[in-house]
C-alpha positions in Angstrom: -170.3 82.8 -9.1 -170.5 78.9 -6.6 -167.0 78.5 -7.7 -166.2 81.7 -6.5 -168.4 81.5 -3.1 -166.6 77.9 -2.2 -163.5 79.6 -2.4 -164.5 82.4 0.0 -165.6 79.3 2.2 -162.2 78.0 2.1 -160.3 80.7 3.0 -163.3 81.6 5.9 -162.4 77.6 7.3 -158.6 78.0 7.1 -158.7 81.1 9.3 -161.1 79.1 11.5 -158.8 76.5 12.0 -155.8 78.8 12.3 -157.7 80.9 14.7 -157.7 77.5 17.0 -154.4 76.2 16.6 -152.9 76.4 20.2 -149.7 77.9 20.9 -147.9 79.0 24.0 -148.0 83.4 24.1 -149.0 86.6 25.6 -152.6 86.3 26.7 -154.2 89.1 28.8 -152.6 91.9 30.6 -148.2 91.2 31.2 -147.5 90.6 35.0 -144.0 91.2 37.0 -142.6 87.6 38.1 -143.6 87.7 41.5 -147.0 88.5 40.5 -146.2 84.8 38.1 -144.8 82.9 40.9 -147.5 83.9 43.5 -150.1 82.5 40.8 -148.6 79.5 40.0 -148.3 79.3 44.1 -152.1 79.6 44.1 -152.8 77.3 41.8 -151.1 74.5 43.3 -153.1 71.9 45.1 -153.1 71.9 48.8 -150.4 69.4 50.5 -147.7 69.9 48.1 -144.5 70.4 50.3 -142.4 73.5 49.4 -144.7 75.3 47.3 -142.9 78.5 46.9 -139.7 76.1 45.5 -142.3 74.3 43.0 -143.8 77.5 42.1 -140.5 79.4 41.7 -139.3 76.6 39.0 -142.7 76.1 37.2 -142.6 80.0 36.6 -139.0 79.7 35.4 -139.7 76.9 33.1 -142.4 79.0 31.6 -140.3 82.3 31.1 -137.5 80.2 30.0 -139.5 79.2 27.3 -141.4 82.5 26.4 -144.7 81.2 27.3 -146.6 83.7 29.0 -148.0 82.4 32.5 -151.7 82.1 31.5 -154.0 80.1 33.7 -154.5 77.5 31.1 -150.5 76.6 30.4 -150.1 77.2 34.0 -152.7 74.4 35.1 -151.1 72.7 32.4 -148.3 72.0 33.9 -149.3 71.6 37.6 -151.6 68.6 36.4 -148.7 66.9 34.5 -146.7 67.0 37.6 -149.5 66.2 39.7 -150.4 63.1 37.4 -146.6 61.8 36.9 -145.6 62.2 40.3 -147.6 63.5 42.8 -145.0 66.8 43.0 -141.8 64.8 43.7 -138.7 65.6 42.1 -137.7 61.8 42.2 -140.8 59.7 42.6 -140.6 56.5 44.1 -141.6 54.2 41.7 -143.5 50.5 43.3 -141.4 47.2 42.8 -138.8 49.1 40.6 -135.7 46.7 41.7 -138.1 43.4 40.2 -138.4 45.7 37.0 -134.6 46.5 36.7 -133.9 42.6 37.5 -136.3 41.6 35.0 -134.6 44.0 32.8 -131.3 42.6 33.2 -132.5 39.2 32.3 -133.8 40.1 29.2 -130.8 41.8 28.2 -128.6 38.8 29.7 -130.4 36.2 27.5 -130.5 38.4 24.1 -126.7 39.2 24.4 -126.2 35.3 25.3 -124.0 36.5 28.5 -124.0 33.3 30.8 -126.0 33.8 34.0 -122.7 33.1 36.3 -120.7 35.8 34.5 -123.4 38.6 35.1 -123.8 37.3 38.8 -120.1 37.8 39.1 -119.8 41.1 37.3 -122.6 42.1 39.5 -121.2 41.1 42.8 -118.5 43.7 41.8 -118.0 46.7 44.2 -119.7 49.4 42.9 -118.6 53.1 43.2 -119.9 53.2 46.7 -118.9 50.2 47.9 -121.9 48.4 47.6 -121.9 45.6 44.8 -124.0 46.3 42.5 -126.5 43.8 43.0 -126.4 45.3 46.4 -127.7 48.5 45.0 -130.3 46.8 42.8 -132.4 45.3 45.1 -132.4 48.2 47.2 -133.2 50.8 44.3 -136.4 52.8 45.0 -136.3 55.9 42.1 -135.5 56.1 38.8 -132.7 58.3 39.4 -130.8 55.9 41.9 -131.7 53.0 38.8 -130.1 55.5 36.2 -127.0 56.3 38.3 -126.4 52.4 39.4 -126.7 52.0 35.4 -124.1 54.5 34.2 -121.6 53.5 36.9 -122.2 49.7 35.9 -121.9 50.9 32.0 -119.0 53.0 32.7 -116.7 50.4 35.4 -117.7 47.0 34.3 -116.5 46.1 30.1 -119.2 43.3 30.1 -121.8 45.9 31.0 -121.2 47.2 27.2 -122.3 43.9 26.0 -126.0 44.1 26.8 -126.4 47.5 27.5 -124.8 48.7 24.1 -123.7 51.8 26.1 -126.9 53.0 26.7 -128.6 53.5 29.9 -132.2 51.8 29.5 -133.9 54.4 32.3 -135.5 56.7 29.5 -137.8 58.7 31.6 -137.7 60.4 34.4 -138.5 63.7 36.7 -141.3 65.5 38.1 -142.9 65.1 35.1 -141.8 62.1 33.5 -140.0 63.6 30.4 -137.9 61.6 28.2 -134.3 61.8 28.3 -134.1 61.6 24.3 -136.6 64.6 24.1 -134.2 66.3 26.9 -130.9 66.2 25.0 -132.6 67.3 21.3 -133.9 70.4 22.9 -130.4 71.5 24.5 -128.9 70.9 20.9 -131.3 73.4 19.4 -132.0 75.9 22.8 -129.5 77.3 25.5 -130.6 75.3 28.8 -130.9 78.0 31.7 -129.5 76.7 34.4 -125.6 76.0 34.9 -125.3 72.3 34.5 -123.3 70.1 36.6 -123.5 66.9 35.3 -125.2 65.6 31.8 -128.7 66.5 30.3 -129.9 63.2 32.1 -128.9 64.0 35.6 -131.1 67.6 34.8 -133.8 65.4 34.2 -133.8 64.2 37.2 -134.1 67.6 39.2 -136.8 69.5 39.8 -135.8 72.5 37.8 -134.6 70.5 35.2 -137.4 68.2 35.2 -140.0 70.7 34.7 -138.0 73.0 32.1 -137.7 70.2 29.7 -141.3 68.3 30.4 -143.1 71.8 30.0 -141.3 72.4 26.9 -142.6 68.9 25.6 -146.1 69.6 26.6 -146.5 73.8 25.4 -143.4 74.6 23.2 -145.3 74.1 19.9 -148.3 75.0 18.3 -150.8 72.6 17.1 -154.4 72.6 15.9 -156.0 72.3 19.2 -158.9 74.2 20.8 -158.4 72.0 23.8 -155.4 71.3 26.3 -157.0 67.5 26.4 -154.9 67.0 23.4 -151.7 68.4 24.5 -152.0 65.7 27.6 -152.9 63.0 25.1 -149.8 64.0 23.4 -147.5 64.5 25.9 -147.9 60.6 26.4 -148.2 59.2 22.9 -145.8 62.0 21.1 -146.3 65.6 19.6 -149.0 65.9 17.2 -150.6 62.4 18.0 -153.8 63.8 18.6 -153.8 66.0 15.1 -152.4 62.7 13.1 -155.2 60.5 14.6 -157.7 63.0 13.3 -156.3 62.6 10.3 -156.3 58.8 10.5 -160.0 58.8 11.2 -160.5 60.9 8.1 -159.1 58.6 5.9 -160.5 55.9 7.6 -163.9 57.8 6.7 -163.0 58.4 3.1 -161.6 55.1 2.1 -163.9 52.7 4.3 -160.5 50.8 5.4 -160.3 51.1 8.8 -157.3 52.4 10.4 -156.1 52.2 13.5 -156.2 56.0 15.6 -152.4 55.6 17.0 -151.2 58.8 15.4 -148.3 57.0 13.4 -148.5 58.1 9.8 -145.6 56.0 8.5 -143.3 53.1 9.4 -140.2 53.9 11.1 -137.2 51.2 10.9 -134.4 51.8 13.2 -135.4 55.3 13.8 -135.7 56.4 10.4 -138.8 56.7 8.4 -139.2 53.2 6.2 -139.8 53.0 2.7 -142.2 50.2 2.8 -145.5 51.8 3.5 -148.0 51.3 6.9 -151.5 50.6 7.1 -152.3 54.5 7.4 -150.1 54.7 4.3 -151.8 51.9 2.5 -155.3 53.1 3.1 -154.4 56.8 2.1 -153.2 55.4 -1.1 -156.3 54.5 -2.0 -157.8 58.0 -2.2 -154.8 58.8 -5.0 -156.9 59.7 -8.0 -159.1 61.7 -5.8 -156.4 63.5 -4.3 -154.5 63.7 -7.6 -151.2 62.8 -6.0 -148.8 60.0 -6.3 -147.8 57.2 -4.0 -144.6 59.1 -3.6 -146.0 62.6 -2.9 -148.4 60.7 -0.3 -145.2 59.5 1.5 -143.3 62.8 1.3 -146.1 64.5 3.2 -146.8 61.4 5.7 -143.6 61.8 6.8 -143.6 65.2 8.7 -145.9 63.4 10.8 -143.8 64.7 13.6 -143.8 68.2 12.4 -146.1 71.5 12.3 -145.3 71.4 8.8 -148.0 68.4 8.0 -150.7 70.6 8.3 -149.0 72.5 5.5 -148.7 70.0 2.7 -151.1 69.4 -0.2 -152.0 66.0 1.3 -153.6 67.5 4.9 -155.6 70.4 2.8 -157.0 67.9 0.5 -158.0 64.8 2.8 -159.4 67.3 4.7 -161.0 69.2 2.0 -163.0 65.6 1.1 -163.8 64.8 4.6 -165.4 68.3 5.3 -167.4 67.9 2.0 -168.3 64.4 2.6 -169.3 64.9 6.2 -171.2 68.2 5.2 -169.5 69.7 8.1 -165.9 70.3 9.7 -163.9 66.9 10.2 -162.8 66.8 13.5 -158.9 67.9 13.0 -158.0 66.4 16.8 -159.1 63.1 18.4 -157.7 61.7 21.4 -155.3 58.4 20.0 -156.4 55.1 21.1 -153.3 53.7 22.4 -152.5 50.4 25.2 -149.9 51.8 27.6 -147.3 49.3 27.6 -144.8 50.2 30.4 -142.7 47.5 32.8 -143.9 50.2 35.3 -147.5 50.1 34.1 -149.8 46.7 35.9 -153.1 47.9 34.5 -154.9 48.1 31.3 -154.1 52.0 30.7 -154.6 54.0 27.4 -153.7 57.2 26.1 -157.2 58.6 26.4 -157.2 57.5 30.1 -154.2 59.5 31.1 -155.2 62.6 28.9 -158.6 62.5 30.9 -156.9 61.8 34.0 -154.7 64.8 33.7 -157.5 66.6 31.8 -159.5 66.6 35.6 -156.7 67.8 37.4 -156.4 70.7 35.0 -159.7 72.0 35.5 -159.6 71.3 38.8 -156.6 73.5 39.0 -158.5 76.3 37.0 -161.0 76.6 39.7 -158.5 76.9 42.5 -157.6 80.4 39.9 -161.2 81.1 39.5 -160.4 80.8 35.5 
C-alpha cells in the first residue's frame, strides 16, 4: 500500500507540474484581428509614437506564431520591447562609435594586422562615398554599424582577415534579438513578410525585430508558472531558468556548490564538449543514487537547450530525490545568477536585474489592460 500511494503521489505531482508548464496558446474567447490590435494598442505605455503601427506589428507577430493575444503574452512582448529599445525600431546606442573602434582594434591585434595597413583600408571610400572611418565616427545605431561592417567585409579583402566574414553586430532591433536566432528560425518556419534583403536586415526592422523577438520569448513550452522566468531566459538563453533550478537541486543533493548560470554542459567551438563541466562533475557524485552511468548523465545533460531535458531519466530522478530531501516540491525554475557582459553595458548588471525590470514593466502593462 505505501508503494502504491507513492506511485499515485508521483503521478499527481507530474500532472501538477505539467499544468504549470507555460506555453502560448488559446486562452479565453477568441477575438478578431481588429479587437486584437486594439487590445495591444491599449496595452502600450503613454508616449509611444505610431501606436497603431506598433500594435499592428506586435499583433501580427503573435498571430503569425499562432500565439493567442492574451493580456499576459501581449504584455510580455511590450515589456521586453520597452526595456530593450524604448519602442524604437533601431535604437541609438550611447558611445557606439567608441565601442566599434575598440572592437576593431581588438580584432586587429588578434589578427596581427599592422595599424598603418588597417588605417589605410578604413580611409578608402565606402559605397556611400564617405570613408569607412568617417562612417564609424558618426555611427549611432547598431543597424548603421552592421551596414558599415557588411560593406567593409564585402568590398575590402583585408576585412576578411580579422572579421572572418562574420559581422560582429550580433543583436539588434526593437527587442535586441540575436541575428543567429533569427537565421535559425527562418530555417524551420516560414517568415511571414516579403524579405527584400537578408535575415539580418529584417532583424533591424520593427516588424522583423518584433516577430523574431516574440518567437524567442514565447514560442516554446517551459515548466514556468511566471513570465518572470521567460524574461530571464530571453536574456540568458532558452531554459536557463529551468536549468538553474536543476543546478540548485544538484547543489542541495551533492553538497557541491554549482553556479546557477543555466549551463549544464561545457561547449567547445559551438558543440557540446566531451570533458565535463562543473555541473556535470557535481551530478556524477549522485550517480549511484540516480542509478545512472557517467555517459548516461552526460547524454541527458546535453539536452539542456531542449524541452526534452524534462523527459529524461536524469531530470526526473534528480527532482524526485530533491523533493524527498526537502519534504516538498523543489523549485522547477529559478532566475539564473549571471553577470551581464557586453561592450554596451557600463554598469554592473545581472540577469536577475534584467528580469525584474522587465517584470515591473509587464505588471504595469497588465494594469493598463485591467488584467
